[in-house]
PQR file with spaces between the fields and no chain letter, atoms N, CA, C, O and H, PARSE charges and radii, in Angstrom:
ATOM       1  N    MET     1      -1.432   14.278   -5.798 -0.4000 1.5000
ATOM       2  CA   MET     1      -0.589   13.590   -4.844 -0.0000 2.0000
ATOM       3  C    MET     1      -0.582   12.095   -5.194  0.5500 1.7000
ATOM       4  O    MET     1      -1.638   11.492   -5.388 -0.5500 1.4000
ATOM       5  N    LYS     2       0.589   11.518   -5.270 -0.4000 1.5000
ATOM       6  CA   LYS     2       0.703   10.086   -5.542 -0.0000 2.0000
ATOM       7  C    LYS     2       0.779    9.313   -4.229  0.5500 1.7000
ATOM       8  O    LYS     2       1.380    9.755   -3.250 -0.5500 1.4000
ATOM       9  H    LYS     2       1.446   12.008   -5.112  0.4000 1.0000
ATOM      10  N    THR     3       0.143    8.136   -4.248 -0.4000 1.5000
ATOM      11  CA   THR     3       0.114    7.273   -3.071 -0.0000 2.0000
ATOM      12  C    THR     3       0.326    5.829   -3.510  0.5500 1.7000
ATOM      13  O    THR     3      -0.330    5.347   -4.433 -0.5500 1.4000
ATOM      14  H    THR     3      -0.345    7.777   -5.043  0.4000 1.0000
ATOM      15  N    LEU     4       1.246    5.148   -2.842 -0.4000 1.5000
ATOM      16  CA   LEU     4       1.434    3.714   -3.055 -0.0000 2.0000
ATOM      17  C    LEU     4       0.454    2.993   -2.135  0.5500 1.7000
ATOM      18  O    LEU     4       0.501    3.156   -0.916 -0.5500 1.4000
ATOM      19  H    LEU     4       1.780    5.540   -2.092  0.4000 1.0000
ATOM      20  N    VAL     5      -0.438    2.188   -2.731 -0.4000 1.5000
ATOM      21  CA   VAL     5      -1.423    1.437   -1.958 -0.0000 2.0000
ATOM      22  C    VAL     5      -1.066   -0.043   -2.073  0.5500 1.7000
ATOM      23  O    VAL     5      -1.128   -0.633   -3.152 -0.5500 1.4000
ATOM      24  H    VAL     5      -0.476    2.056   -3.722  0.4000 1.0000
ATOM      25  N    MET     6      -0.690   -0.628   -0.934 -0.4000 1.5000
ATOM      26  CA   MET     6      -0.334   -2.045   -0.883 -0.0000 2.0000
ATOM      27  C    MET     6      -1.444   -2.787   -0.153  0.5500 1.7000
ATOM      28  O    MET     6      -1.795   -2.432    0.972 -0.5500 1.4000
ATOM      29  H    MET     6      -0.640   -0.149   -0.058  0.4000 1.0000
ATOM      30  N    THR     7      -1.994   -3.806   -0.786 -0.4000 1.5000
ATOM      31  CA   THR     7      -3.085   -4.563   -0.183 -0.0000 2.0000
ATOM      32  C    THR     7      -2.589   -5.965    0.157  0.5500 1.7000
ATOM      33  O    THR     7      -2.019   -6.671   -0.675 -0.5500 1.4000
ATOM      34  H    THR     7      -1.709   -4.094   -1.700  0.4000 1.0000
ATOM      35  N    PHE     8      -2.827   -6.336    1.405 -0.4000 1.5000
ATOM      36  CA   PHE     8      -2.408   -7.627    1.941 -0.0000 2.0000
ATOM      37  C    PHE     8      -3.643   -8.419    2.343  0.5500 1.7000
ATOM      38  O    PHE     8      -4.731   -7.863    2.491 -0.5500 1.4000
ATOM      39  H    PHE     8      -3.290   -5.762    2.081  0.4000 1.0000
ATOM      40  N    GLN     9      -3.462   -9.727    2.519 -0.4000 1.5000
ATOM      41  CA   GLN     9      -4.511  -10.562    3.098 -0.0000 2.0000
ATOM      42  C    GLN     9      -4.068  -10.910    4.516  0.5500 1.7000
ATOM      43  O    GLN     9      -2.899  -11.209    4.754 -0.5500 1.4000
ATOM      44  H    GLN     9      -2.578  -10.179    2.399  0.4000 1.0000
ATOM      45  N    ASN    10      -5.019  -10.866    5.458 -0.4000 1.5000
ATOM      46  CA   ASN    10      -4.678  -11.240    6.827 -0.0000 2.0000
ATOM      47  C    ASN    10      -5.131  -12.671    7.116  0.5500 1.7000
ATOM      48  O    ASN    10      -5.706  -13.335    6.254 -0.5500 1.4000
ATOM      49  H    ASN    10      -5.969  -10.622    5.265  0.4000 1.0000
ATOM      50  N    GLU    11      -4.868  -13.132    8.329 -0.4000 1.5000
ATOM      51  CA   GLU    11      -5.184  -14.512    8.700 -0.0000 2.0000
ATOM      52  C    GLU    11      -6.669  -14.834    8.582  0.5500 1.7000
ATOM      53  O    GLU    11      -7.036  -15.989    8.365 -0.5500 1.4000
ATOM      54  H    GLU    11      -4.402  -12.592    9.029  0.4000 1.0000
ATOM      55  N    ALA    12      -7.516  -13.834    8.723 -0.4000 1.5000
ATOM      56  CA   ALA    12      -8.966  -14.041    8.627 -0.0000 2.0000
ATOM      57  C    ALA    12      -9.445  -14.056    7.174  0.5500 1.7000
ATOM      58  O    ALA    12     -10.633  -14.242    6.911 -0.5500 1.4000
ATOM      59  H    ALA    12      -7.218  -12.896    8.899  0.4000 1.0000
ATOM      60  N    GLY    13      -8.514  -13.860    6.228 -0.4000 1.5000
ATOM      61  CA   GLY    13      -8.886  -13.871    4.822 -0.0000 2.0000
ATOM      62  C    GLY    13      -9.395  -12.536    4.310  0.5500 1.7000
ATOM      63  O    GLY    13      -9.866  -12.457    3.175 -0.5500 1.4000
ATOM      64  H    GLY    13      -7.549  -13.709    6.442  0.4000 1.0000
ATOM      65  N    ARG    14      -9.314  -11.486    5.116 -0.4000 1.5000
ATOM      66  CA   ARG    14      -9.755  -10.156    4.702 -0.0000 2.0000
ATOM      67  C    ARG    14      -8.592   -9.346    4.163  0.5500 1.7000
ATOM      68  O    ARG    14      -7.439   -9.569    4.531 -0.5500 1.4000
ATOM      69  H    ARG    14      -8.932  -11.550    6.038  0.4000 1.0000
ATOM      70  N    ASN    15      -8.909   -8.406    3.289 -0.4000 1.5000
ATOM      71  CA   ASN    15      -7.891   -7.524    2.725 -0.0000 2.0000
ATOM      72  C    ASN    15      -7.629   -6.342    3.650  0.5500 1.7000
ATOM      73  O    ASN    15      -8.547   -5.781    4.249 -0.5500 1.4000
ATOM      74  H    ASN    15      -9.846   -8.225    2.990  0.4000 1.0000
ATOM      75  N    VAL    16      -6.349   -5.979    3.751 -0.4000 1.5000
ATOM      76  CA   VAL    16      -5.900   -4.843    4.549 -0.0000 2.0000
ATOM      77  C    VAL    16      -5.004   -4.002    3.653  0.5500 1.7000
ATOM      78  O    VAL    16      -4.061   -4.526    3.061 -0.5500 1.4000
ATOM      79  H    VAL    16      -5.603   -6.435    3.265  0.4000 1.0000
ATOM      80  N    SER    17      -5.283   -2.694    3.543 -0.4000 1.5000
ATOM      81  CA   SER    17      -4.483   -1.823    2.684 -0.0000 2.0000
ATOM      82  C    SER    17      -3.638   -0.870    3.519  0.5500 1.7000
ATOM      83  O    SER    17      -4.096   -0.307    4.512 -0.5500 1.4000
ATOM      84  H    SER    17      -6.049   -2.269    4.025  0.4000 1.0000
ATOM      85  N    LEU    18      -2.400   -0.709    3.090 -0.4000 1.5000
ATOM      86  CA   LEU    18      -1.484    0.264    3.666 -0.0000 2.0000
ATOM      87  C    LEU    18      -1.186    1.291    2.591  0.5500 1.7000
ATOM      88  O    LEU    18      -0.947    0.945    1.434 -0.5500 1.4000
ATOM      89  H    LEU    18      -2.027   -1.167    2.283  0.4000 1.0000
ATOM      90  N    ARG    19      -1.202    2.563    2.982 -0.4000 1.5000
ATOM      91  CA   ARG    19      -0.979    3.638    2.022 -0.0000 2.0000
ATOM      92  C    ARG    19       0.256    4.440    2.418  0.5500 1.7000
ATOM      93  O    ARG    19       0.404    4.853    3.568 -0.5500 1.4000
ATOM      94  H    ARG    19      -1.396    2.844    3.922  0.4000 1.0000
ATOM      95  N    LEU    20       1.129    4.649    1.452 -0.4000 1.5000
ATOM      96  CA   LEU    20       2.318    5.465    1.654 -0.0000 2.0000
ATOM      97  C    LEU    20       2.279    6.621    0.659  0.5500 1.7000
ATOM      98  O    LEU    20       2.270    6.411   -0.554 -0.5500 1.4000
ATOM      99  H    LEU    20       1.008    4.313    0.518  0.4000 1.0000
ATOM     100  N    ARG    21       2.256    7.829    1.181 -0.4000 1.5000
ATOM     101  CA   ARG    21       2.194    9.000    0.310 -0.0000 2.0000
ATOM     102  C    ARG    21       3.572    9.326   -0.259  0.5500 1.7000
ATOM     103  O    ARG    21       4.604    9.055    0.356 -0.5500 1.4000
ATOM     104  H    ARG    21       2.263    7.999    2.167  0.4000 1.0000
ATOM     105  N    TYR    22       3.554    9.905   -1.432 -0.4000 1.5000
ATOM     106  CA   TYR    22       4.753   10.390   -2.121 -0.0000 2.0000
ATOM     107  C    TYR    22       5.825    9.316   -2.345  0.5500 1.7000
ATOM     108  O    TYR    22       6.971    9.510   -1.938 -0.5500 1.4000
ATOM     109  H    TYR    22       2.716   10.124   -1.932  0.4000 1.0000
ATOM     110  N    PRO    23       5.484    8.203   -2.974 -0.5600 1.5000
ATOM     111  CA   PRO    23       6.517    7.201   -3.266  0.2800 2.0000
ATOM     112  C    PRO    23       7.501    7.766   -4.282  0.5500 1.7000
ATOM     113  O    PRO    23       7.144    8.627   -5.086 -0.5500 1.4000
ATOM     114  N    LYS    24       8.727    7.287   -4.247 -0.4000 1.5000
ATOM     115  CA   LYS    24       9.713    7.781   -5.198 -0.0000 2.0000
ATOM     116  C    LYS    24       9.283    7.420   -6.623  0.5500 1.7000
ATOM     117  O    LYS    24       8.667    6.377   -6.846 -0.5500 1.4000
ATOM     118  H    LYS    24       9.018    6.587   -3.594  0.4000 1.0000
ATOM     119  N    GLY    25       9.606    8.272   -7.563 -0.4000 1.5000
ATOM     120  CA   GLY    25       9.170    8.097   -8.939 -0.0000 2.0000
ATOM     121  C    GLY    25       9.826    6.930   -9.654  0.5500 1.7000
ATOM     122  O    GLY    25       9.332    6.480  -10.687 -0.5500 1.4000
ATOM     123  H    GLY    25      10.106    9.118   -7.381  0.4000 1.0000
ATOM     124  N    THR    26      10.922    6.439   -9.124 -0.4000 1.5000
ATOM     125  CA   THR    26      11.662    5.350   -9.769 -0.0000 2.0000
ATOM     126  C    THR    26      11.388    3.996   -9.121  0.5500 1.7000
ATOM     127  O    THR    26      12.142    3.046   -9.328 -0.5500 1.4000
ATOM     128  H    THR    26      11.324    6.805   -8.284  0.4000 1.0000
ATOM     129  N    LEU    27      10.328    3.903   -8.349 -0.4000 1.5000
ATOM     130  CA   LEU    27       9.990    2.668   -7.651 -0.0000 2.0000
ATOM     131  C    LEU    27       9.776    1.532   -8.647  0.5500 1.7000
ATOM     132  O    LEU    27       9.055    1.687   -9.633 -0.5500 1.4000
ATOM     133  H    LEU    27       9.715    4.675   -8.181  0.4000 1.0000
ATOM     134  N    THR    28      10.410    0.386   -8.381 -0.4000 1.5000
ATOM     135  CA   THR    28      10.309   -0.748   -9.293 -0.0000 2.0000
ATOM     136  C    THR    28       9.391   -1.827   -8.733  0.5500 1.7000
ATOM     137  O    THR    28       9.079   -1.851   -7.542 -0.5500 1.4000
ATOM     138  H    THR    28      10.996    0.261   -7.580  0.4000 1.0000
ATOM     139  N    ASN    29       8.975   -2.700   -9.606 -0.4000 1.5000
ATOM     140  CA   ASN    29       8.147   -3.838   -9.217 -0.0000 2.0000
ATOM     141  C    ASN    29       8.852   -4.674   -8.141  0.5500 1.7000
ATOM     142  O    ASN    29       8.229   -5.073   -7.158 -0.5500 1.4000
ATOM     143  H    ASN    29       9.228   -2.681  -10.573  0.4000 1.0000
ATOM     144  N    GLN    30      10.138   -4.933   -8.327 -0.4000 1.5000
ATOM     145  CA   GLN    30      10.894   -5.749   -7.369 -0.0000 2.0000
ATOM     146  C    GLN    30      10.999   -5.062   -6.013  0.5500 1.7000
ATOM     147  O    GLN    30      10.927   -5.729   -4.980 -0.5500 1.4000
ATOM     148  H    GLN    30      10.644   -4.609   -9.126  0.4000 1.0000
ATOM     149  N    GLU    31      11.167   -3.747   -5.997 -0.4000 1.5000
ATOM     150  CA   GLU    31      11.249   -3.021   -4.725 -0.0000 2.0000
ATOM     151  C    GLU    31       9.937   -3.131   -3.950  0.5500 1.7000
ATOM     152  O    GLU    31       9.951   -3.297   -2.730 -0.5500 1.4000
ATOM     153  H    GLU    31      11.225   -3.205   -6.835  0.4000 1.0000
ATOM     154  N    VAL    32       8.813   -3.041   -4.644 -0.4000 1.5000
ATOM     155  CA   VAL    32       7.510   -3.159   -3.985 -0.0000 2.0000
ATOM     156  C    VAL    32       7.320   -4.575   -3.447  0.5500 1.7000
ATOM     157  O    VAL    32       6.852   -4.754   -2.323 -0.5500 1.4000
ATOM     158  H    VAL    32       8.802   -2.906   -5.635  0.4000 1.0000
ATOM     159  N    LYS    33       7.682   -5.588   -4.250 -0.4000 1.5000
ATOM     160  CA   LYS    33       7.576   -6.977   -3.786 -0.0000 2.0000
ATOM     161  C    LYS    33       8.417   -7.198   -2.535  0.5500 1.7000
ATOM     162  O    LYS    33       7.958   -7.811   -1.571 -0.5500 1.4000
ATOM     163  H    LYS    33       8.062   -5.442   -5.163  0.4000 1.0000
ATOM     164  N    THR    34       9.640   -6.701   -2.554 -0.4000 1.5000
ATOM     165  CA   THR    34      10.545   -6.858   -1.410 -0.0000 2.0000
ATOM     166  C    THR    34       9.989   -6.153   -0.179  0.5500 1.7000
ATOM     167  O    THR    34      10.028   -6.698    0.924 -0.5500 1.4000
ATOM     168  H    THR    34      10.013   -6.203   -3.337  0.4000 1.0000
ATOM     169  N    LEU    35       9.474   -4.949   -0.368 -0.4000 1.5000
ATOM     170  CA   LEU    35       8.884   -4.204    0.743 -0.0000 2.0000
ATOM     171  C    LEU    35       7.716   -4.968    1.347  0.5500 1.7000
ATOM     172  O    LEU    35       7.628   -5.108    2.567 -0.5500 1.4000
ATOM     173  H    LEU    35       9.441   -4.507   -1.265  0.4000 1.0000
ATOM     174  N    MET    36       6.826   -5.457    0.509 -0.4000 1.5000
ATOM     175  CA   MET    36       5.662   -6.188    1.009 -0.0000 2.0000
ATOM     176  C    MET    36       6.071   -7.481    1.705  0.5500 1.7000
ATOM     177  O    MET    36       5.502   -7.833    2.738 -0.5500 1.4000
ATOM     178  H    MET    36       6.897   -5.344   -0.482  0.4000 1.0000
ATOM     179  N    ASP    37       7.045   -8.187    1.153 -0.4000 1.5000
ATOM     180  CA   ASP    37       7.545   -9.407    1.792 -0.0000 2.0000
ATOM     181  C    ASP    37       8.141   -9.094    3.163  0.5500 1.7000
ATOM     182  O    ASP    37       7.940   -9.844    4.119 -0.5500 1.4000
ATOM     183  H    ASP    37       7.507   -7.901    0.313  0.4000 1.0000
ATOM     184  N    THR    38       8.872   -7.987    3.257 -0.4000 1.5000
ATOM     185  CA   THR    38       9.488   -7.591    4.526 -0.0000 2.0000
ATOM     186  C    THR    38       8.421   -7.255    5.562  0.5500 1.7000
ATOM     187  O    THR    38       8.540   -7.643    6.724 -0.5500 1.4000
ATOM     188  H    THR    38       9.035   -7.378    2.481  0.4000 1.0000
ATOM     189  N    ILE    39       7.386   -6.542    5.151 -0.4000 1.5000
ATOM     190  CA   ILE    39       6.295   -6.202    6.062 -0.0000 2.0000
ATOM     191  C    ILE    39       5.648   -7.474    6.602  0.5500 1.7000
ATOM     192  O    ILE    39       5.346   -7.558    7.793 -0.5500 1.4000
ATOM     193  H    ILE    39       7.289   -6.227    4.207  0.4000 1.0000
ATOM     194  N    ILE    40       5.434   -8.457    5.743 -0.4000 1.5000
ATOM     195  CA   ILE    40       4.823   -9.725    6.172 -0.0000 2.0000
ATOM     196  C    ILE    40       5.775  -10.491    7.093  0.5500 1.7000
ATOM     197  O    ILE    40       5.371  -10.954    8.160 -0.5500 1.4000
ATOM     198  H    ILE    40       5.679   -8.389    4.776  0.4000 1.0000
ATOM     199  N    GLN    41       7.039  -10.625    6.681 -0.4000 1.5000
ATOM     200  CA   GLN    41       8.002  -11.419    7.449 -0.0000 2.0000
ATOM     201  C    GLN    41       8.269  -10.845    8.832  0.5500 1.7000
ATOM     202  O    GLN    41       8.381  -11.591    9.805 -0.5500 1.4000
ATOM     203  H    GLN    41       7.367  -10.249    5.814  0.4000 1.0000
ATOM     204  N    LYS    42       8.372   -9.520    8.923 -0.4000 1.5000
ATOM     205  CA   LYS    42       8.708   -8.892   10.202 -0.0000 2.0000
ATOM     206  C    LYS    42       7.474   -8.614   11.056  0.5500 1.7000
ATOM     207  O    LYS    42       7.588   -8.152   12.192 -0.5500 1.4000
ATOM     208  H    LYS    42       8.281   -8.915    8.133  0.4000 1.0000
ATOM     209  N    ASN    43       6.279   -8.901   10.497 -0.4000 1.5000
ATOM     210  CA   ASN    43       5.029   -8.731   11.236 -0.0000 2.0000
ATOM     211  C    ASN    43       4.944   -7.331   11.850  0.5500 1.7000
ATOM     212  O    ASN    43       4.675   -7.170   13.041 -0.5500 1.4000
ATOM     213  H    ASN    43       6.187   -9.276    9.574  0.4000 1.0000
ATOM     214  N    ILE    44       5.181   -6.325   11.005 -0.4000 1.5000
ATOM     215  CA   ILE    44       5.274   -4.937   11.453 -0.0000 2.0000
ATOM     216  C    ILE    44       3.928   -4.349   11.852  0.5500 1.7000
ATOM     217  O    ILE    44       3.850   -3.595   12.823 -0.5500 1.4000
ATOM     218  H    ILE    44       5.400   -6.456   10.038  0.4000 1.0000
ATOM     219  N    PHE    45       2.868   -4.678   11.123 -0.4000 1.5000
ATOM     220  CA   PHE    45       1.563   -4.062   11.339 -0.0000 2.0000
ATOM     221  C    PHE    45       0.554   -5.085   11.867  0.5500 1.7000
ATOM     222  O    PHE    45       0.562   -6.253   11.477 -0.5500 1.4000
ATOM     223  H    PHE    45       2.931   -5.290   10.334  0.4000 1.0000
ATOM     224  N    ALA    46      -0.302   -4.616   12.753 -0.4000 1.5000
ATOM     225  CA   ALA    46      -1.368   -5.461   13.295 -0.0000 2.0000
ATOM     226  C    ALA    46      -2.661   -5.164   12.548  0.5500 1.7000
ATOM     227  O    ALA    46      -2.883   -4.042   12.093 -0.5500 1.4000
ATOM     228  H    ALA    46      -0.309   -3.668   13.070  0.4000 1.0000
ATOM     229  N    SER    47      -3.503   -6.169   12.426 -0.4000 1.5000
ATOM     230  CA   SER    47      -4.834   -5.954   11.871 -0.0000 2.0000
ATOM     231  C    SER    47      -5.836   -6.685   12.753  0.5500 1.7000
ATOM     232  O    SER    47      -5.472   -7.606   13.483 -0.5500 1.4000
ATOM     233  H    SER    47      -3.322   -7.080   12.795  0.4000 1.0000
ATOM     234  N    THR    48      -7.090   -6.277   12.685 -0.4000 1.5000
ATOM     235  CA   THR    48      -8.108   -6.902   13.531 -0.0000 2.0000
ATOM     236  C    THR    48      -8.358   -8.350   13.144  0.5500 1.7000
ATOM     237  O    THR    48      -8.918   -9.110   13.934 -0.5500 1.4000
ATOM     238  H    THR    48      -7.386   -5.528   12.092  0.4000 1.0000
ATOM     239  N    GLY    49      -7.952   -8.746   11.939 -0.4000 1.5000
ATOM     240  CA   GLY    49      -8.132  -10.121   11.481 -0.0000 2.0000
ATOM     241  C    GLY    49      -6.887  -10.960   11.601  0.5500 1.7000
ATOM     242  O    GLY    49      -6.781  -12.011   10.969 -0.5500 1.4000
ATOM     243  H    GLY    49      -7.498   -8.128   11.297  0.4000 1.0000
ATOM     244  N    GLY    50      -5.927  -10.505   12.416 -0.4000 1.5000
ATOM     245  CA   GLY    50      -4.696  -11.268   12.610 -0.0000 2.0000
ATOM     246  C    GLY    50      -3.550  -10.754   11.762  0.5500 1.7000
ATOM     247  O    GLY    50      -3.634   -9.692   11.146 -0.5500 1.4000
ATOM     248  H    GLY    50      -6.014   -9.651   12.929  0.4000 1.0000
ATOM     249  N    ASP    51      -2.476  -11.533   11.743 -0.4000 1.5000
ATOM     250  CA   ASP    51      -1.265  -11.151   11.024 -0.0000 2.0000
ATOM     251  C    ASP    51      -1.504  -11.059    9.519  0.5500 1.7000
ATOM     252  O    ASP    51      -2.387  -11.718    8.970 -0.5500 1.4000
ATOM     253  H    ASP    51      -2.408  -12.397   12.244  0.4000 1.0000
ATOM     254  N    LEU    52      -0.699  -10.227    8.871 -0.4000 1.5000
ATOM     255  CA   LEU    52      -0.717  -10.160    7.411 -0.0000 2.0000
ATOM     256  C    LEU    52       0.020  -11.385    6.888  0.5500 1.7000
ATOM     257  O    LEU    52       1.146  -11.657    7.307 -0.5500 1.4000
ATOM     258  H    LEU    52       0.018   -9.692    9.317  0.4000 1.0000
ATOM     259  N    VAL    53      -0.602  -12.124    5.980 -0.4000 1.5000
ATOM     260  CA   VAL    53      -0.028  -13.398    5.546 -0.0000 2.0000
ATOM     261  C    VAL    53       0.211  -13.498    4.040  0.5500 1.7000
ATOM     262  O    VAL    53       0.866  -14.438    3.589 -0.5500 1.4000
ATOM     263  H    VAL    53      -1.516  -11.903    5.640  0.4000 1.0000
ATOM     264  N    GLY    54      -0.304  -12.552    3.252 -0.4000 1.5000
ATOM     265  CA   GLY    54      -0.117  -12.650    1.811 -0.0000 2.0000
ATOM     266  C    GLY    54      -0.255  -11.307    1.113  0.5500 1.7000
ATOM     267  O    GLY    54      -0.853  -10.367    1.637 -0.5500 1.4000
ATOM     268  H    GLY    54      -0.836  -11.789    3.618  0.4000 1.0000
ATOM     269  N    LYS    55       0.320  -11.244   -0.092 -0.4000 1.5000
ATOM     270  CA   LYS    55       0.227  -10.044   -0.919 -0.0000 2.0000
ATOM     271  C    LYS    55      -0.961  -10.199   -1.859  0.5500 1.7000
ATOM     272  O    LYS    55      -1.153  -11.260   -2.453 -0.5500 1.4000
ATOM     273  H    LYS    55       0.806  -12.007   -0.518  0.4000 1.0000
ATOM     274  N    VAL    56      -1.757   -9.142   -1.995 -0.4000 1.5000
ATOM     275  CA   VAL    56      -2.906   -9.154   -2.901 -0.0000 2.0000
ATOM     276  C    VAL    56      -2.632   -8.262   -4.108  0.5500 1.7000
ATOM     277  O    VAL    56      -2.776   -8.701   -5.249 -0.5500 1.4000
ATOM     278  H    VAL    56      -1.601   -8.280   -1.513  0.4000 1.0000
ATOM     279  N    SER    57      -2.237   -7.011   -3.861 -0.4000 1.5000
ATOM     280  CA   SER    57      -1.985   -6.088   -4.969 -0.0000 2.0000
ATOM     281  C    SER    57      -1.189   -4.887   -4.490  0.5500 1.7000
ATOM     282  O    SER    57      -1.057   -4.641   -3.291 -0.5500 1.4000
ATOM     283  H    SER    57      -2.120   -6.655   -2.934  0.4000 1.0000
ATOM     284  N    ALA    58      -0.664   -4.149   -5.453 -0.4000 1.5000
ATOM     285  CA   ALA    58       0.018   -2.889   -5.171 -0.0000 2.0000
ATOM     286  C    ALA    58      -0.211   -1.968   -6.362  0.5500 1.7000
ATOM     287  O    ALA    58      -0.019   -2.366   -7.511 -0.5500 1.4000
ATOM     288  H    ALA    58      -0.771   -4.349   -6.427  0.4000 1.0000
ATOM     289  N    VAL    59      -0.621   -0.739   -6.080 -0.4000 1.5000
ATOM     290  CA   VAL    59      -0.863    0.245   -7.132 -0.0000 2.0000
ATOM     291  C    VAL    59      -0.380    1.608   -6.668  0.5500 1.7000
ATOM     292  O    VAL    59      -0.296    1.882   -5.470 -0.5500 1.4000
ATOM     293  H    VAL    59      -0.777   -0.416   -5.147  0.4000 1.0000
ATOM     294  N    ILE    60      -0.066    2.453   -7.633 -0.4000 1.5000
ATOM     295  CA   ILE    60       0.200    3.853   -7.325 -0.0000 2.0000
ATOM     296  C    ILE    60      -0.996    4.639   -7.815  0.5500 1.7000
ATOM     297  O    ILE    60      -1.326    4.618   -9.000 -0.5500 1.4000
ATOM     298  H    ILE    60      -0.134    2.230   -8.606  0.4000 1.0000
ATOM     299  N    GLN    61      -1.646    5.337   -6.888 -0.4000 1.5000
ATOM     300  CA   GLN    61      -2.781    6.189   -7.225 -0.0000 2.0000
ATOM     301  C    GLN    61      -2.279    7.616   -7.363  0.5500 1.7000
ATOM     302  O    GLN    61      -1.458    8.076   -6.570 -0.5500 1.4000
ATOM     303  H    GLN    61      -1.378    5.354   -5.925  0.4000 1.0000
ATOM     304  N    ASP    62      -2.774    8.307   -8.369 -0.4000 1.5000
ATOM     305  CA   ASP    62      -2.412    9.702   -8.587 -0.0000 2.0000
ATOM     306  C    ASP    62      -3.682   10.534   -8.499  0.5500 1.7000
ATOM     307  O    ASP    62      -4.487   10.563   -9.430 -0.5500 1.4000
ATOM     308  H    ASP    62      -3.441    7.933   -9.014  0.4000 1.0000
ATOM     309  N    ASN    63      -3.849   11.201   -7.385 -0.4000 1.5000
ATOM     310  CA   ASN    63      -5.037   12.016   -7.158 -0.0000 2.0000
ATOM     311  C    ASN    63      -4.730   13.464   -7.521  0.5500 1.7000
ATOM     312  O    ASN    63      -4.209   14.225   -6.705 -0.5500 1.4000
ATOM     313  H    ASN    63      -3.195   11.178   -6.629  0.4000 1.0000
ATOM     314  N    ALA    64      -5.053   13.823   -8.729 -0.4000 1.5000
ATOM     315  CA   ALA    64      -4.827   15.200   -9.186 -0.0000 2.0000
ATOM     316  C    ALA    64      -5.908   16.097   -8.608  0.5500 1.7000
ATOM     317  O    ALA    64      -7.068   15.702   -8.492 -0.5500 1.4000
ATOM     318  H    ALA    64      -5.475   13.204   -9.391  0.4000 1.0000
ATOM     319  N    VAL    65      -5.511   17.305   -8.247 -0.4000 1.5000
ATOM     320  CA   VAL    65      -6.433   18.272   -7.688 -0.0000 2.0000
ATOM     321  C    VAL    65      -6.565   19.444   -8.644  0.5500 1.7000
ATOM     322  O    VAL    65      -5.571   19.982   -9.134 -0.5500 1.4000
ATOM     323  H    VAL    65      -4.569   17.626   -8.341  0.4000 1.0000
ATOM     324  N    GLN    66      -7.809   19.831   -8.903 -0.4000 1.5000
ATOM     325  CA   GLN    66      -8.051   20.978   -9.776 -0.0000 2.0000
ATOM     326  C    GLN    66      -8.777   22.034   -8.946  0.5500 1.7000
ATOM     327  O    GLN    66      -9.811   21.758   -8.338 -0.5500 1.4000
ATOM     328  H    GLN    66      -8.616   19.394   -8.506  0.4000 1.0000
ATOM     329  N    THR    67      -8.224   23.240   -8.931 -0.4000 1.5000
ATOM     330  CA   THR    67      -8.814   24.331   -8.181 -0.0000 2.0000
ATOM     331  C    THR    67      -9.581   25.248   -9.130  0.5500 1.7000
ATOM     332  O    THR    67      -9.090   25.583  -10.208 -0.5500 1.4000
ATOM     333  H    THR    67      -7.384   23.463   -9.425  0.4000 1.0000
ATOM     334  N    PHE    68     -10.777   25.649   -8.730 -0.4000 1.5000
ATOM     335  CA   PHE    68     -11.594   26.531   -9.539 -0.0000 2.0000
ATOM     336  C    PHE    68     -11.592   27.937   -8.949  0.5500 1.7000
ATOM     337  O    PHE    68     -11.658   28.110   -7.732 -0.5500 1.4000
ATOM     338  H    PHE    68     -11.176   25.377   -7.855  0.4000 1.0000
ATOM     339  N    ASP    69     -11.517   28.924   -9.810 -0.4000 1.5000
ATOM     340  CA   ASP    69     -11.596   30.313   -9.376 -0.0000 2.0000
ATOM     341  C    ASP    69     -13.059   30.686   -9.236  0.5500 1.7000
ATOM     342  O    ASP    69     -13.774   30.762  -10.236 -0.5500 1.4000
ATOM     343  H    ASP    69     -11.463   28.783  -10.799  0.4000 1.0000
ATOM     344  N    LEU    70     -13.511   30.917   -8.032 -0.4000 1.5000
ATOM     345  CA   LEU    70     -14.914   31.199   -7.776 -0.0000 2.0000
ATOM     346  C    LEU    70     -15.201   32.666   -7.571  0.5500 1.7000
ATOM     347  O    LEU    70     -16.284   33.024   -7.108 -0.5500 1.4000
ATOM     348  H    LEU    70     -12.931   30.855   -7.220  0.4000 1.0000
ATOM     349  N    SER    71     -14.253   33.525   -7.906 -0.4000 1.5000
ATOM     350  CA   SER    71     -14.481   34.970   -7.715 -0.0000 2.0000
ATOM     351  C    SER    71     -15.207   35.592   -8.871  0.5500 1.7000
ATOM     352  O    SER    71     -15.472   36.794   -8.859 -0.5500 1.4000
ATOM     353  H    SER    71     -13.373   33.234   -8.282  0.4000 1.0000
């Protein structure tokens, strides 16, 4: 399962991560930047350390699952 992990800095200087499962495969660097800027500008999410004020990083994690036959 792929997950887009966006990490922001809040007013207290702590990192806050938002995870979105199943991002589209054609996601571009500019689209992620725009999304993160919009989240900050519109103050969509609350954190215990205050408003989100900056972008720290964005990555797509791919958590592959392997099933073992135990019979």
